[in-house]
DSSP file (Angstrom, degrees, kcal/mol; ACC not computed):
  #  RESIDUE AA STRUCTURE BP1 BP2  ACC     N-H-->O    O-->H-N    N-H-->O    O-->H-N    TCO  KAPPA ALPHA  PHI   PSI    X-CA   Y-CA   Z-CA
    1    1 A X     >        0   0    0      0, 0.0     4,-2.9     0, 0.0     5,-0.2   0.000 360.0 360.0 360.0 -44.8 -146.2   80.8   34.7
    2    2 A X  H  >  +     0   0    0      1,-0.2     4,-2.1     2,-0.2     5,-0.2   0.887 360.0  50.8 -63.4 -37.0 -144.6   82.5   37.6
    3    3 A X  H  > S+     0   0    0      2,-0.2     4,-2.6     1,-0.2     5,-0.3   0.935 109.4  51.3 -56.3 -47.9 -144.0   85.7   35.7
    4    4 A X  H  > S+     0   0    0      1,-0.2     4,-2.7     2,-0.2     5,-0.3   0.929 108.8  52.6 -57.0 -50.9 -147.6   85.8   34.7
    5    5 A X  H  X S+     0   0    0     -4,-2.9     4,-2.1     1,-0.2     5,-0.2   0.921 111.9  44.1 -51.8 -48.2 -148.6   85.3   38.4
    6    6 A X  H  X S+     0   0    0     -4,-2.1     4,-2.1    -5,-0.2    -2,-0.2   0.932 116.3  46.2 -66.3 -45.0 -146.5   88.2   39.6
    7    7 A X  H  X S+     0   0    0     -4,-2.6     4,-1.6    -5,-0.2    -2,-0.2   0.887 112.8  47.2 -71.0 -41.3 -147.6   90.5   36.9
    8    8 A X  H  X S+     0   0    0     -4,-2.7     4,-3.4    -5,-0.3    -1,-0.2   0.923 114.2  48.2 -64.8 -44.6 -151.4   89.8   37.0
    9    9 A X  H  < S+     0   0    0     -4,-2.1     7,-0.2    -5,-0.3    -2,-0.2   0.871 106.6  55.7 -71.0 -31.7 -151.5   90.1   40.8
   10   10 A X  H  < S+     0   0    0     -4,-2.1     3,-0.4    -5,-0.2    -1,-0.2   0.897 115.0  39.2 -61.6 -38.5 -149.6   93.3   40.8
   11   11 A X  H  < S+     0   0    0     -4,-1.6     2,-0.5     1,-0.2    -2,-0.2   0.874 129.1  32.6 -77.1 -39.1 -152.2   94.8   38.4
   12   12 A X    ><  +     0   0    0     -4,-3.4     3,-2.0    -5,-0.2     4,-0.4  -0.729  67.9 176.9-123.4  84.1 -155.1   93.1   40.1
   13   13 A X  T >> S+     0   0    0     -2,-0.5     4,-1.0    -3,-0.4     3,-0.5   0.652  71.8  77.6 -66.3 -13.2 -154.2   92.9   43.9
   14   14 A X  H 3> S+     0   0    0      1,-0.2     4,-0.7     2,-0.2    -1,-0.3   0.826  88.0  60.2 -65.2 -27.0 -157.7   91.4   44.7
   15   15 A X  H X4 S+     0   0    0     -3,-2.0     3,-1.0     1,-0.2    -1,-0.2   0.902  97.3  58.6 -65.4 -39.7 -156.3   88.0   43.3
   16   16 A X  H X4 S+     0   0    0     -3,-0.5     3,-1.7    -4,-0.4     5,-0.4   0.831  97.8  60.5 -56.0 -38.2 -153.6   88.1   46.0
   17   17 A X  H >< S+     0   0    0     -4,-1.0     3,-0.8     1,-0.3    -1,-0.2   0.812  99.3  56.8 -61.4 -30.3 -156.3   88.2   48.8
   18   18 A X  T << S+     0   0    0     -3,-1.0    -1,-0.3    -4,-0.7    -2,-0.2   0.422  89.6  77.1 -83.8   0.8 -157.7   84.8   47.5
   19   19 A X  T <  S-     0   0    0     -3,-1.7    -1,-0.2    -4,-0.2    -2,-0.1   0.479  94.0-132.1 -93.6   0.1 -154.3   83.1   48.0
   20   20 A X    <   +     0   0    0     -3,-0.8     2,-0.2    -4,-0.2    -3,-0.1   0.898  40.9 172.0  51.8  52.6 -154.6   82.8   51.8
   21   21 A X        -     0   0    0     -5,-0.4    -1,-0.2     1,-0.1     2,-0.1  -0.492  44.0 -90.8 -84.7 153.7 -151.1   84.1   52.4
   22   22 A X    >>  -     0   0    0     -2,-0.2     3,-1.0     1,-0.1     4,-0.5  -0.489  36.9-124.9 -64.9 140.6 -149.9   84.9   56.0
   23   23 A X  H >> S+     0   0    0      1,-0.3     4,-1.4     2,-0.2     3,-1.2   0.828 106.3  62.0 -53.3 -38.4 -150.8   88.6   56.8
   24   24 A X  H 3> S+     0   0    0      1,-0.3     4,-1.3     2,-0.2     6,-0.3   0.851  96.8  58.2 -65.1 -29.2 -147.1   89.4   57.7
   25   25 A X  H <4 S+     0   0    0     -3,-1.0     6,-1.2     1,-0.2    -1,-0.3   0.733 109.8  44.7 -77.0  -9.6 -146.0   88.6   54.2
   26   26 A X  H << S+     0   0    0     -3,-1.2    -1,-0.2    -4,-0.5    -2,-0.2   0.740 106.1  60.0 -91.0 -25.7 -148.3   91.2   52.8
   27   27 A X  H  < S+     0   0    0     -4,-1.4    -2,-0.1     1,-0.2    -3,-0.1   0.884 110.0  36.5 -72.1 -43.3 -147.6   93.9   55.3
   28   28 A X  S  < S-     0   0    0     -4,-1.3    -1,-0.2     1,-0.0    -2,-0.1   0.524 102.9-121.9 -91.8  -2.8 -143.9   94.4   54.6
   29   29 A X  S >> S+     0   0    0     -5,-0.2     3,-1.1    -4,-0.2     4,-0.6   0.503  72.6 130.4  72.1   7.9 -144.0   93.9   50.9
   30   30 A X  H 3>  +     0   0    0     -6,-0.3     4,-2.2     1,-0.3     5,-0.2   0.625  55.1  75.1 -61.8 -19.7 -141.5   91.0   51.2
   31   31 A X  H 3> S+     0   0    0     -6,-1.2     4,-2.4     1,-0.2    -1,-0.3   0.895  92.7  52.4 -67.0 -34.6 -143.7   88.7   49.1
   32   32 A X  H <> S+     0   0    0     -3,-1.1     4,-2.4     2,-0.2     5,-0.2   0.858 107.6  51.1 -69.6 -36.0 -142.8   90.5   45.9
   33   33 A X  H  X S+     0   0    0     -4,-0.6     4,-2.4     2,-0.2    -1,-0.2   0.920 111.4  49.1 -59.1 -47.2 -139.1   90.2   46.6
   34   34 A X  H  X S+     0   0    0     -4,-2.2     4,-1.8     1,-0.2    -2,-0.2   0.900 112.9  46.2 -64.1 -41.0 -139.6   86.5   47.2
   35   35 A X  H  X S+     0   0    0     -4,-2.4     4,-1.5     2,-0.2    -2,-0.2   0.892 112.7  47.2 -69.4 -36.8 -141.6   86.0   44.0
   36   36 A X  H  X S+     0   0    0     -4,-2.4     4,-2.8     2,-0.2     5,-0.2   0.901 110.9  55.5 -68.4 -38.6 -139.3   88.0   41.8
   37   37 A X  H  X S+     0   0    0     -4,-2.4     4,-2.4    -5,-0.2    -2,-0.2   0.892 105.8  51.9 -51.9 -42.6 -136.4   85.9   43.4
   38   38 A X  H  X S+     0   0    0     -4,-1.8     4,-2.0     2,-0.2    -1,-0.2   0.849 109.5  48.8 -68.3 -37.8 -138.1   82.8   42.4
   39   39 A X  H  X S+     0   0    0     -4,-1.5     4,-2.8     2,-0.2    -2,-0.2   0.935 111.3  49.1 -69.4 -43.7 -138.4   84.0   38.8
   40   40 A X  H  X S+     0   0    0     -4,-2.8     4,-2.3     1,-0.2    -2,-0.2   0.885 112.1  48.7 -66.5 -35.6 -134.8   84.9   38.6
   41   41 A X  H  X S+     0   0    0     -4,-2.4     4,-1.7    -5,-0.2    -1,-0.2   0.873 111.8  49.3 -71.7 -30.6 -133.7   81.5   40.1
   42   42 A X  H  X S+     0   0    0     -4,-2.0     4,-2.7     2,-0.2    -2,-0.2   0.952 111.9  48.2 -74.2 -41.9 -135.9   79.6   37.7
   43   43 A X  H  X S+     0   0    0     -4,-2.8     4,-2.2     1,-0.2    -2,-0.2   0.884 110.8  51.6 -59.0 -38.5 -134.5   81.6   34.7
   44   44 A X  H  X S+     0   0    0     -4,-2.3     4,-2.1     2,-0.2    -1,-0.2   0.875 108.5  51.0 -66.7 -36.0 -131.0   81.1   35.8
   45   45 A X  H  X S+     0   0    0     -4,-1.7     4,-1.0     2,-0.2    -2,-0.2   0.932 110.5  48.2 -59.6 -49.0 -131.6   77.4   36.1
   46   46 A X  H ><>S+     0   0    0     -4,-2.7     5,-2.4     1,-0.2     3,-0.5   0.905 111.4  51.7 -64.0 -40.3 -133.0   77.2   32.6
   47   47 A X  H ><5S+     0   0    0     -4,-2.2     3,-1.3     1,-0.2    -1,-0.2   0.844 105.3  53.4 -63.1 -37.3 -130.2   79.2   31.2
   48   48 A X  H 3<5S+     0   0    0     -4,-2.1    -1,-0.2     1,-0.3    -2,-0.2   0.723 109.8  52.0 -69.8 -18.7 -127.5   77.0   32.8
   49   49 A X  T <<5S-     0   0    0     -4,-1.0    -1,-0.3    -3,-0.5    -2,-0.2   0.125 128.5 -91.6-105.9  19.7 -129.2   74.0   31.2
   50   50 A X  T < 5S+     0   0    0     -3,-1.3     2,-0.5     1,-0.3    -3,-0.2   0.379  82.1 128.8  97.2  -6.3 -129.3   75.5   27.7
   51   51 A X      < -     0   0    0     -5,-2.4     2,-0.4    -6,-0.2    -1,-0.3  -0.710  47.6-145.8 -87.9 128.8 -132.5   77.3   27.4
   52   52 A X        -     0   0    0     -2,-0.5     2,-0.5    -3,-0.1    -5,-0.0  -0.794  10.9-148.4 -94.5 141.2 -132.3   80.8   26.2
   53   53 A X        -     0   0    0     -2,-0.4     2,-0.5   -10,-0.0   -10,-0.0  -0.939  12.2-171.9-114.2 119.4 -134.8   83.3   27.7
   54   54 A X        -     0   0    0     -2,-0.5     2,-0.4     2,-0.0    -2,-0.0  -0.940   6.2-161.8-111.8 136.7 -136.1   86.2   25.7
   55   55 A X        -     0   0    0     -2,-0.5     2,-0.4     2,-0.0    -2,-0.0  -0.930   5.6-170.9-117.2 141.5 -138.2   88.8   27.4
   56   56 A X        -     0   0    0     -2,-0.4     2,-0.6     2,-0.0    -2,-0.0  -0.986  14.5-147.0-129.4 139.8 -140.4   91.2   25.6
   57   57 A X        -     0   0    0     -2,-0.4     2,-0.6     2,-0.0    -2,-0.0  -0.954  12.7-166.4-110.2 124.3 -142.3   94.2   26.8
   58   58 A X        -     0   0    0     -2,-0.6     2,-0.7     2,-0.0    -2,-0.0  -0.936   4.7-171.3-106.3 109.4 -145.6   94.9   25.0
   59   59 A X        -     0   0    0     -2,-0.6     2,-0.5     2,-0.0    -2,-0.0  -0.904   4.8-176.8-108.8 111.6 -147.0   98.3   25.7
   60   60 A X        -     0   0    0     -2,-0.7     2,-0.1     3,-0.0    -2,-0.0  -0.919  20.5-137.7-108.8 130.7 -150.5   99.0   24.5
   61   61 A X    >>  -     0   0    0     -2,-0.5     4,-1.5     1,-0.1     3,-0.7  -0.484  30.2-112.9 -76.6 157.4 -152.3  102.2   24.7
   62   62 A X  H 3> S+     0   0    0      1,-0.3     4,-1.3     2,-0.2     3,-0.2   0.910 119.1  57.7 -60.9 -35.3 -156.0  101.9   25.7
   63   63 A X  H 34 S+     0   0    0      1,-0.2    -1,-0.3     2,-0.2     3,-0.3   0.889 109.0  44.5 -59.8 -37.8 -156.9  103.1   22.3
   64   64 A X  H <4 S+     0   0    0     -3,-0.7    -1,-0.2     1,-0.2    -2,-0.2   0.712 108.8  57.3 -68.7 -29.5 -155.0  100.3   20.7
   65   65 A X  H  <        0   0    0     -4,-1.5    -1,-0.2     1,-0.2    -2,-0.2   0.714 360.0 360.0 -83.9 -18.1 -156.3   97.7   23.1
   66   66 A X     <        0   0    0     -4,-1.3    -1,-0.2    -3,-0.3    -2,-0.1   0.437 360.0 360.0 -88.3 360.0 -160.0   98.4   22.2
């Protein structure tokens, strides 16, 4: 879920506006570092506990997506 939240918000920044975040977190871009760090920490925890994480990148051209 965390990955999804970061990726969707990066593509659709208007979603971020509805999250009522402190303005200073949006100004310096630190929010992205914090969110990515949270993802890395969660994945590390899962890996330490025996879960294997596989990541895939799916790239679709607009022609293929229609």
